[in-house]
C-alpha positions as CSV (number, residue, x, y, z in Angstrom):
1,M,60.6,88.0,19.5
2,K,60.7,88.0,15.5
3,G,57.7,86.5,15.0
4,E,55.6,88.7,17.5
5,A,57.3,91.6,15.0
6,W,55.8,89.3,11.9
7,K,53.0,88.9,12.9
8,G,52.8,93.3,13.6
9,Y,53.6,93.2,10.3
10,L,51.0,91.1,8.8
11,F,48.4,92.9,10.3
12,I,49.0,96.4,9.1
13,S,50.2,94.7,6.0
14,P,46.8,96.3,4.1
15,W,47.9,99.9,5.8
16,L,51.2,99.1,4.1
17,V,50.3,97.7,0.8
18,G,47.8,100.7,0.1
19,F,50.3,103.7,1.4
20,A,52.6,102.0,-1.0
21,L,50.4,102.4,-4.0
22,L,48.3,105.1,-3.4
23,V,50.7,107.1,-1.6
24,A,54.1,106.6,-2.7
25,V,54.6,105.5,-5.6
26,P,52.3,108.3,-7.4
27,F,54.6,110.8,-4.8
28,V,57.7,109.2,-6.1
29,A,56.0,109.0,-9.6
30,S,54.9,112.9,-9.8
31,I,58.5,114.2,-9.4
32,Y,59.4,112.5,-13.0
33,L,55.7,113.7,-14.7
34,A,56.3,116.8,-13.4
35,F,59.2,116.9,-16.4
36,T,57.0,116.1,-19.0
37,R,53.7,116.5,-21.0
38,Y,51.6,114.0,-20.2
39,N,47.6,113.5,-20.3
40,I,47.2,109.7,-19.4
41,I,46.3,108.5,-23.0
42,S,50.1,108.7,-24.3
43,A,53.1,107.8,-22.4
44,P,54.8,111.0,-21.0
45,E,56.4,113.5,-23.1
46,W,60.4,115.1,-22.0
47,I,60.1,118.5,-21.7
48,G,62.8,119.3,-18.5
49,L,61.5,122.9,-17.0
50,A,58.9,123.9,-19.7
51,N,56.1,123.4,-17.0
52,Y,58.0,125.6,-14.1
53,K,58.1,128.2,-16.7
54,R,54.3,128.0,-17.8
55,L,53.3,128.1,-14.5
56,F,55.7,131.3,-13.1
57,T,54.8,133.3,-16.5
58,E,52.4,132.5,-18.8
59,D,49.4,131.3,-16.4
60,P,47.8,134.3,-14.5
61,L,45.5,132.1,-13.1
62,F,48.1,130.3,-11.1
63,W,48.9,133.2,-9.7
64,K,45.3,134.5,-8.9
65,S,44.8,130.8,-7.2
66,L,48.0,131.6,-5.1
67,V,47.0,134.5,-4.1
68,V,43.3,133.7,-2.9
69,T,44.7,130.6,-1.4
70,L,47.2,133.1,1.0
71,K,44.3,135.8,1.5
72,Y,42.0,132.3,2.5
73,A,44.9,131.2,5.0
74,V,45.8,134.7,6.4
75,I,41.7,135.9,6.7
76,A,40.3,131.6,7.9
77,V,43.0,130.3,10.0
78,P,43.7,133.2,12.6
79,L,39.8,134.1,12.6
80,G,39.3,130.2,13.6
81,I,42.2,130.0,16.2
82,V,40.1,133.1,17.7
83,V,36.4,132.0,18.0
84,G,37.7,128.5,18.8
85,V,40.0,129.8,22.0
86,G,37.0,131.5,22.7
87,L,34.1,129.4,22.4
88,A,36.7,126.6,24.5
89,L,37.1,129.3,26.5
90,L,33.4,129.6,27.3
91,L,33.0,126.0,27.3
92,N,35.3,125.5,30.0
93,L,33.2,127.2,32.8
94,D,31.7,125.3,35.1
95,I,27.8,125.6,34.6
96,R,24.4,123.4,34.1
97,G,24.0,122.0,30.7
98,I,28.2,122.2,30.1
99,R,28.5,118.7,28.5
100,L,25.2,119.6,26.6
101,Y,26.8,122.6,25.0
102,R,29.9,120.8,24.3
103,T,27.7,118.5,22.4
104,V,26.0,120.5,20.0
105,F,29.5,123.0,19.3
106,Y,30.8,119.8,18.4
107,L,28.4,117.7,16.3
108,P,29.3,120.0,12.8
109,S,33.0,118.9,12.9
110,I,31.9,115.4,12.0
111,V,29.1,116.3,10.0
112,P,30.1,114.9,6.0
113,T,31.4,118.3,4.4
114,V,29.9,117.4,1.1
115,A,26.0,117.4,3.5
116,S,27.5,120.3,5.0
117,C,27.9,122.1,1.6
118,A,24.7,121.4,0.7
119,V,22.6,122.9,3.7
120,F,25.3,126.3,3.2
121,S,24.0,125.9,-0.3
122,W,20.2,126.4,0.5
123,V,21.2,128.3,3.3
124,L,23.0,131.0,1.6
125,N,20.8,131.1,-1.9
126,P,20.1,134.8,-2.9
127,Q,16.2,134.4,-3.2
128,I,14.8,131.4,-1.0
129,G,17.7,131.2,1.7
130,L,17.7,131.0,5.2
131,M,19.8,134.0,5.3
132,N,19.0,136.5,2.9
133,S,15.3,135.8,4.1
134,L,16.7,136.9,8.1
135,L,18.3,140.0,6.1
136,R,14.6,140.9,4.9
137,R,13.0,140.9,8.5
138,V,15.0,143.7,9.8
139,G,14.8,145.8,6.5
140,V,18.1,144.5,4.6
141,E,18.4,143.2,1.0
142,G,20.7,140.2,1.1
143,P,23.4,140.1,-1.3
144,A,24.2,136.7,-3.7
145,W,26.4,135.2,-1.7
146,L,27.9,132.3,-3.8
147,T,27.5,134.1,-6.8
148,A,28.9,138.0,-6.7
149,E,32.4,139.2,-5.5
150,P,33.1,139.3,-2.9
151,W,30.7,138.2,-1.4
152,A,31.7,134.6,-2.4
153,F,34.7,134.2,-1.0
154,Y,33.8,135.7,2.4
155,S,30.9,133.8,1.9
156,L,33.3,130.2,2.2
157,V,35.5,132.0,5.0
158,L,32.7,132.3,7.0
159,M,31.2,128.5,6.3
160,S,35.1,127.8,7.8
161,L,33.7,128.4,11.2
162,W,31.1,125.5,11.2
163,S,33.8,123.0,11.8
164,I,35.3,125.0,14.5
165,G,34.4,122.6,17.0
166,G,37.4,120.0,16.0
167,S,39.9,122.5,17.5
168,M,37.7,123.9,20.0
169,I,37.5,120.4,21.8
170,I,42.1,120.4,21.3
171,Y,41.7,123.8,23.1
172,L,39.7,122.3,25.7
173,A,41.3,119.4,26.1
174,G,44.7,122.3,26.8
175,L,43.0,124.2,29.2
176,K,42.2,121.3,31.6
177,N,46.1,121.1,31.3
178,V,46.7,124.2,32.8
179,P,47.8,123.9,36.7
180,A,45.0,125.1,39.2
181,E,47.6,126.5,41.5
182,L,48.8,129.0,39.1
183,Y,45.0,130.7,39.2
184,E,45.4,129.8,42.9
185,A,48.4,131.5,43.4
186,A,47.3,134.3,41.0
187,V,43.8,135.0,43.2
188,V,45.9,135.2,45.9
189,D,48.4,138.2,44.3
190,G,45.2,139.4,43.6
191,A,44.4,139.0,39.2
192,N,40.7,139.3,38.2
193,A,39.4,137.1,35.6
194,W,40.6,139.0,32.5
195,Q,44.1,138.9,34.1
196,R,44.4,135.5,34.6
197,T,43.0,135.0,30.7
198,V,45.9,137.0,29.6
199,H,48.7,135.8,32.2
200,I,47.9,131.9,32.4
201,T,45.5,130.8,30.2
202,L,46.5,132.3,27.1
203,P,50.4,131.9,27.6
204,M,49.8,127.8,29.1
205,L,47.8,127.2,25.8
206,T,50.1,128.5,23.4
207,P,51.3,125.0,22.5
208,V,47.9,124.1,21.7
209,I,47.7,127.0,19.6
210,F,50.9,126.6,17.8
211,F,49.5,123.0,16.4
212,N,46.0,124.2,15.5
213,L,48.2,126.8,13.6
214,V,50.1,124.3,11.9
215,M,47.2,122.2,11.0
216,G,45.2,125.1,9.8
217,V,47.8,126.7,7.2
218,I,48.6,123.0,5.6
219,N,44.6,122.6,5.3
220,A,44.0,125.9,4.1
221,F,46.6,125.0,1.4
222,Q,44.8,122.4,0.4
223,Y,41.0,123.8,0.6
224,F,38.9,122.2,-2.1
225,T,36.2,120.7,-1.7
226,Q,33.8,123.8,-0.3
227,A,35.1,125.4,-3.2
228,Y,34.1,122.8,-6.3
229,I,31.1,122.1,-4.7
230,M,29.5,125.1,-3.8
231,T,31.1,127.9,-6.4
232,Q,33.0,126.0,-9.4
233,G,36.1,128.6,-8.7
234,G,33.7,131.6,-9.1
235,P,32.8,134.2,-10.1
236,E,35.2,135.6,-12.0
237,D,37.6,133.5,-10.0
238,S,37.8,134.7,-6.7
239,T,37.2,130.8,-5.6
240,S,39.4,129.6,-7.7
241,F,41.6,128.5,-5.2
242,Y,45.3,126.8,-5.7
243,A,44.3,123.1,-5.1
244,L,40.8,123.6,-7.3
245,Y,43.0,124.9,-10.1
246,L,45.1,122.2,-9.9
247,F,42.1,119.3,-9.4
248,K,41.4,121.3,-13.1
249,R,44.4,121.3,-14.5
250,S,44.5,117.6,-13.6
251,W,41.0,116.0,-14.5
252,R,39.8,118.4,-16.5
253,Y,42.0,119.5,-18.8
254,L,44.1,115.8,-18.7
255,D,46.7,117.8,-18.0
256,M,48.8,115.9,-15.4
257,G,52.5,116.6,-15.8
258,Y,51.1,120.3,-15.7
259,A,49.2,119.8,-12.2
260,S,52.3,117.2,-11.3
261,A,54.9,120.5,-11.4
262,M,51.5,122.5,-9.1
263,A,51.6,119.8,-7.1
264,W,55.4,119.7,-6.3
265,I,55.1,123.7,-6.3
266,L,52.4,123.4,-3.1
267,F,54.2,120.7,-1.5
268,V,57.8,123.5,-1.0
269,L,55.5,126.0,-0.2
270,I,54.2,125.0,2.7
271,M,57.6,123.2,4.5
272,A,58.7,126.4,3.7
273,I,55.6,128.3,5.3
274,T,55.6,125.2,8.3
275,G,60.0,125.9,8.7
276,I,58.9,129.5,9.2
277,L,56.4,129.1,11.5
278,F,58.7,126.4,13.8
279,K,61.4,128.6,13.8
280,T,59.6,131.7,15.3
281,H,57.3,129.6,17.8
282,K,60.1,129.8,20.3
283,R,59.0,133.6,20.9
284,W,55.8,133.5,22.0
285,V,55.2,129.5,22.5
286,H,55.8,129.0,26.1
287,Y,56.0,125.0,27.2
288,G,55.6,125.3,30.7
289,R,59.5,124.7,31.6
């Protein structure tokens, strides 16, 4: 048995080594670096709580990036849940060609993010973009989507729906697990389609909704790639998300100690919000027991 265990550890050793060197060691090191002044070139200099003091009292962009990220989480996550559940309900219908429709809606979620950003940068281009071209056909002059407030922020929110197919598949799997006898009993009692959806489908789907809610909040607070490629935090820092600002502090200004303090604030914030969600989920999540 011990020999078989060692064989297992041997097979997963590449992952273990990678996790230790690329995740565990930096994670522990960042605890120390958050209390230092460190620019990679020179040795870390211990400064105690100075980084945290600067963040909370001397850095307005820290607060703005936090507000932008919170705003994105409050808007994009619920919107993604509503659209994802709606699509799953539609794609759960037994109609001709439903497998093709499911594939079409799922495909965008596996397109690389960088490629999606390149496409949307063209689509939202104010001069030659597809969006404004369509709007001109109906007599509407479209805005500068990615270079004007507040359009840049809401453009990123709408773009988040592009990859909704991943969560849609999870909702669809949850719908397949709803017991058919519940619907049969409801039909016998005279419940219409809307009543069956509200009183059976959605309550039975709440565990899946809760999972996607937690994952959506975590991902929202780590939102980076789209803002980095498409807006660089502009205009006027209206899309300066927390992760993007953290990246700039660490790799543009080489202020690693400051960035480590930001990372730990982000960690604590995500843990706190996740804890609140888990604390309240028993009030609305139905596990069918």
